[in-house]
N, C-alpha and C positions, 0 to 999 in steps of 0.2 A: 286094876286102878280103881280107886274109890270114885263113886258117882259124882261127888262135888268137884273133884279135881278134874274129871273128864269133861264135866260141863264148863268148867272155867277154861280148859284148854280149847274146847270148841268155840267159845266166845272170842278167845284171843285170835284163833285162826280166821274166824269170821271178820274180826276187826282189822286183821292184816289184809284180808282179801278186800274189805271195803276201802281201806286205806290206799292199796294199790290201784283200785278201780277209780278212786278219786284223783289219785295223781295222774292216771292215764287220761281221765277226762279233762283235767286241768292242763295237761301237755297238749291234748288235742285241740282245746280252745285257744290255747297260746299259739299253736301252729296255724289254726285258721285265722286268728287276728293278725299274725304276721303276714300271712298270704294275702289277706285283705288290704293291709297297709301297702304291701308290695305292689298290688294291682292298681291301687289307687294312686301311688306316686311314681310308678314305673313310666319311664319315658316312651311315649307312643308316637308313631309317625303321624304328621298332620299334613293334610292336603290344602295348599294355598293356591287359589285361582288367580291368574293375572288378568286384569280387566283390559289393560292396554299398556303399550310402551310407546312413549312419544320422544321425539328429538326436540330439544330446546336450546336456546342461548341464554346463558347466565346474565341476569340484568344488574347484579351487584349484591351488596350486602348492607342491611340497615342495622346499626347498633344503637340501642337506646341506653342512656345513662341517667340515673336519677341522682339528684343533689338537692342541697338546701340553699335557698337564696339568702341575701342579707337581711330580709324581713322575716326570715324563719320559715317561709313557705316552700314546700317541695316544688322542685323544678324538674321537668324531663326534657332532655335534649337527645335528638337523633342525629347521628352522623351516618352518612352514606359512603361506603367503600366501593369504588368503581373498578378496582384492580382485577376483578374477575369478569367484568362486563364483556359480553361477546364470546366467552368460551363456551364450546359446545358441551352439552350434557344430556344424559338419558334420564328420563323420568319413568319409573316402572310403578304403575298404579296397580295395586292388588284389590281383591274383593274382601268384603268383611267376614273372613272366615277364621279369624284367630280369636281365642277366648281368654287369653291370660298374658300377663307381661312377659313371661318367659317363652311363650310361643312367639310373641313378636320379636323378641331378641334372637330366638333361634332362627326365625325365617330370615331376618336381616343377615345373620352370620352365614346362612346357607347361600344367600345371593351374593354376598360379599366374596365368598370362596369361588363361586362360579365365575364371577366377573373377573377375578384376579387370575383364575386358572386359564381363561381363554384370552387373557391379555387386554381386556376392554378397560380395566381400571386396576390401579395398584392396591386398592383396598384400604388405604391409610385413612381411616375415618378421622383421626386426631388432627390430620392436615386438611380435612375438607374434601378429600377425593371422593368420599362416599358419605352422604348424610341421609338422615331419616326424618321424614315429616309424618308424625304419628296422629291417627284419628282414634279418639277414645269415646266410647259411649257405654252407658250402663243399662241394665235390664233386670227385672225381677227374676231371680234364679229359678223358682219354681215354674215359671211360665215357659222357660226355654230349655229345660233339661232334656226332653225327648225329641226336640226338633233337630233336624239335619243341620250340619254346620253351615251349608250354603243358604240357610234361611235365617234371617234375623229374628230374634225373640220378640213377641209381642211386648208392647209397653216399653220398647227401648228409647232411651233419652236422646236428645240432640247430641249429635257428634261434635267434639271439640278437638281441634287441630293443634298439635304442639310441634313447633317448627325447628328445623336445624339441630337435631340430636345428633352428636358426633361420637357416641361410644355405646356399646352394648349395656353398659351399666346405666348410662343416662336413659336409654330406652326403657329398662325394667323400672328404674326409679320414677320416670316421668308417668308411665302407665299406671303404676300403683298409686302415685299421688293423685293423678286425676280421678281414678276410680273411687278412691276415698272422699275426695273433694266433692264429686258429683253425688256420691251416696249420701253424704252429709247434707247437701242441699235438698235431695229428694226427700230425706227423712223430715226435713223442716218444711216440706211442701213448697220449696222455693224452686223457681224455674232455672234451668240450665240453658243458657242461650248458646246459639252457634256462634262460635268465635275462634279466633287465632290466638294461641298463647305461645310463650317461650319459657324454656325451663332454666332457672338459675341454679347453678350448682353451689351447694353450701357444705361446710364440713359436717359430717355425721355428728349429731348431738342430740339432746332431749328435745330441742326445738325443732331439729331437722332430722328425724330418725331415718328417713329415706335418702338424706344427702342432697336435698334441694326442694325447690317449690316451683309452681308455675305461675306466670303472671300474663294477664290479658294484654295484648298489644292492639287488637282491633276487632270489631264485630265483623261477622262473616255473612256474605249474602248467599242467595241461592246458587245453585250451579249455573243457572242461566246468566248470572251477572258476571261470569268469566268471559262470555261473549266469544265462545269458540266459533270461528268461521273460516272458510277456505281462504288460503292465501293466493290471490289472483296471480301473482308472478311465479308461483310454483305449481305447475300442473301435476295431476296425480301420476305417480311413478308405478307403472304396472310391470311387475317382474314375471316375464314369460321367456319362452325360448329365444324369441327375437331380441329382446332387450339384452338378455344375458349372452346371447351368441353361443347357445349350447344346444346339443342334440339329446336332451333329456327333459323330463319334467321338473318343475321347481322342487318338488318333494325329493326326487332323486338327487338333484343338485345339492340340496341342503345336507342330505345324509351323507354324501360323498365328501363334503367339504366341512362338515361340522367337526370341530376339534374334540378330542376326548374329554369327556366330563370327569370331574374329580371322583365321583362315586364309581364311574366305570373303570378309571385308572386304578383306584384302590382295589376293586374287585378282580381286576387282570393281575395285579401284582400278588394277590392272594392265590389265585388259580394257577397261574403259569409258573410263578417262582416259589410258591410255598411260604410266603411270608405270613407273620401274624397279622391280625387286623390292625392292631396298634401300630406296627411298624409301617404297614401299607397306608394307614391314615396319615401318619406324620410325613411320609414321602410324597404322597399325592397332595397334601396341603401346601407343598412348595412346588408349583408347576415345573420349574427347570429341573428339579431333583428327580423326576421320573426318567427322563433321558440320561441324566447323570448316573442314576443307579444302573440302568440297562447297560450303558457303556462301561461301567466299572465291572459288572458281572461277565460281560463278553471278554474284556481285558484280562480278568483274573483267571477265567477258564482257559484261555489261550496259553497260560503260563504255568498252570499246575503240573506237577510231575505225576507219573503213574502211581496209583494207589490212593490218591486223593479223590474222593467222591465229588464229582462236578455238582451234584444236587445240594451239596452243603455250602456251596459258594454264595448263592443269593442271601441266605440268612447271615452269613458272615459279613458280607459286603453291607447289608442293612444295619447290622449292629454297629459297624464302624462308622457309617454315615450318620445314623440317628443319634448314637451316644457320644462319639468322639469327635468327629469332624464339626458337627453343629456346635458342641460345647466349646471347641477351641475358637471357631469363628465368633461365637457370642462373647467369649473372653476378650478376643481382639477388638471387637466393636466397642465393649465397655472401656477398654483401656484407651481406645482412640478418643472417646468422648472427654477424658481428662485433659486432652490437649486442646487449647483454645482454636487452633487452626483447624480442628476437625470437629466442630460443634454440630455439623449436619450428619453425623453418623445416624444410619437408619435404625429404626426400632425393631423391625422384624428381621429375623435371621433367614437367610437363603443361601443356597449353594452358589449363587451368583456373586456372593461377596467372598468366596473362597478362591485363592490362587491355585489350589489343588483341583485338577479336573478329574473326570471319571476314569480316564485311562491310568493315571498315576495312582489313584486310590486303588483300582483293580490290581495294579502291579504290587502294591504294598499288601493287599489281602492275599495274593498269591504266595508272597514270601511267608506270610503267617501260616497259610495252609500247608506249605511245603516244609514247614518247621525250620526255616532259615532263620526267622526272627521270632523271639518271644513276644508276648503282648506288651510288656514294658519297653522293649526295644522298639517295637513298632510305634508306640505312642511318641517316643523321642524322634523317630524318623518323620512322623506325621507333623509334629510341631516344627521341625526344621523345614519341611516342604511348605508349610503354610506361612511361616514367619521369616525365614532366612533364605532359603534356596527354592525358587519358583521354577527352575529348569530342570535340574538334575533329577535322574530316576531314583526311586526308593532304593534299589540295589546299590547305586553309586554312593549315595549319602550314607547308607549302613556301612559300606566298605570303607570309606573315608574316615569313619569315626570308630571303626573296630566293633560295630555292633553286628556280630554274627554268632549264631548258636553253634557251639562246638559239639559236633557229633562224632568225631573220629575217636574210636575206643582207645587207640594207643596214646592219644594226647590226654584223654580223660584219666586213663590208668596212671599216666606219669604224674598228673596234677595230684591225683589221690595219693600216691606214694610220698610225694614231697610234703604233703600235709601230715600224713599219718606218721612218717619217720622224722619229722621236724623236731629237733631237740626242745624247741620251745613248747611242744605238745607231749613231752615225755610223761607227764603225770597222767594224762588221758590215756596214753598207750598202755601204762601199767594198769590202770583200772580196767581196761578192755581185756588184757591178758588175764587178769584175776576174775573176769566175769562179772564185774560190778557195773550195774547201770548201762548195760550194753547199748540199749535203744537211745539213751541220752548221749552216749559217746558218739554213736553213729550220726546223731543230729548235729552234734557239735562239728564233726568232721565235714558234714555236707556244707554247713555254713562257711566254714573256712575255705573250702574248695571253691564255693561260689564266689567268695570274695577274691580269692586268687585268680579266678577266671574273669573277674569284673562282671559277674552275672551272666556270662556268655555260655555256661556249661548247660547241656541238655539235661533237664531234671531227671527223666526216666534213665537215660543211659548213664548219668552220673552215679545213681545207685548201684548199678551193675559194675561199673568201674571200681567204686569203693569196695564192694564185696571181693572184687579180684584182688585189690591191694591188701585188704584185711586178711585174705586167705593165706598170705605169706607170713603173717605174724605168728610167731612160735609161742 
C-alpha cells in the first residue's frame, strides 16, 4: 500500500475511534444526567412528627362574602353556620417537618387513608369530614439545605395559616401561592405578618395559574392568646390497668387491639397471597375490601377441582375484584347519579356498595379456574349478580342462562361436523380439499362453530374436535 494511502487510512481509523469515544462520553454524560434527575425528583419517604392530638367540639363555620354597595363601595358580610356546632372532632397538630406543597398533600393523604382504614373518619374531604389548616412560612434556601428536617432553617419568616382546605389540590395550590406571595414580599423588603387566610378557588387562567388565591381574614396573635387551660369539670384521664380493667400494660393493650394499618395490610397481601404491590395497594385502600378479598379466596379454594393450583387463586380473585367488580360498581354509581332520587350517590367506590359479597365472588372465580366459565361468560354472570340477582349463586345464574363451557368432546365433534359439512359452507370445504388457504378455512370453521355454540365451546378442545371432523374429509 502506498504511504499516502496508508497514512490516510490511519487517520480515518483514528477519527472513527475518536468519534466512538466521543459518542461513549456523550452517552455516559447523558446517563449521569438522567440518573441525577431521577435522584432529584424520585419520591422519597418523609418523616412527619405529630406534636399532639386533641379532641374538640366544632363551633360552627364562618363564610365571608364580598359585594359592592349602592354607593360603589366594597362591602364584606360574614354569615355564621351553626349546623356543625357541637360535633366532636379530632385535631392532629404536626411539627414543621414538611418542605414542599406535595409533601404536605402526601402527608394529608396518608393521614386520610389511616383514619379511613381504622374507621375514625370516612375521609370525604369534599364533604368536610376531613379538612386541613395549613401553616406556610419561607426561609432562604441556602441557609437550610444542610439542616435536619426537624430544625427550622434560620431566617424563616412568620408563619401564615390558611384555613379549611378541603382537597389535596387545594393544599398544593394554597401552599405554592403562599410561598410565592411571601417570597415576593420578602424580595420587596416587606413584612409578612402572622395572620389567618382563606383560599378562594378560581378557574385556572393566566390571572390564576394556580387555580386560586389566598385572602386575609384576621391577624393572628401569639400562641398564648389561645389561652389553653385545664377544664375544671374534666379531670385528667389516666389510662392504666385499673381504669381499663385489664391485666396488661397500656402498651400491650394497644398492640393487641390496634387495627391493622393500611401499609401492614398491603404488605401482608403481598407476602401471604403473592399479590402485586399495585393490587395490594388498591385493596388495602378500601378497608372492607381486605376481608372481602380473603373471604373470596377461601371460598374459591374450597370449590376448585383437582388440577387447579390453589396458589393461582389469590391473583385471580384480585384481578376480578380490582378490574371488574370495582368497574361495574363505579358504572352503577354513575348511572344512579342520573336519577334525581339518587343524587346522594357516593364519590368513592368501595365493596360496601356491591351486592356481591366475598363468598359469591369466590364461587365465580372457582368456576373460571375450573374452566366451567370463560371470562366473557363470567363477566355476564357478575353483571347479573350485581344488577339483577343478588341471591342466586353464580353457578345457578350461569345454568339458567345457558352460560357453560362445552368440554364434552363428542358434543364438540358433532358441532364441528355440522359446520364442516353444512351445504352453506360447501365452497369452503372445496377449498380445504384442494389445499387452498387451509389456515384461513380452519379459522372460518372455528368462528362458525363458536357462533353455533353461542360462544360456549372450549377454545382449546374445539381445535382438537375440528381436526377430528376434518380428518374425515376425503
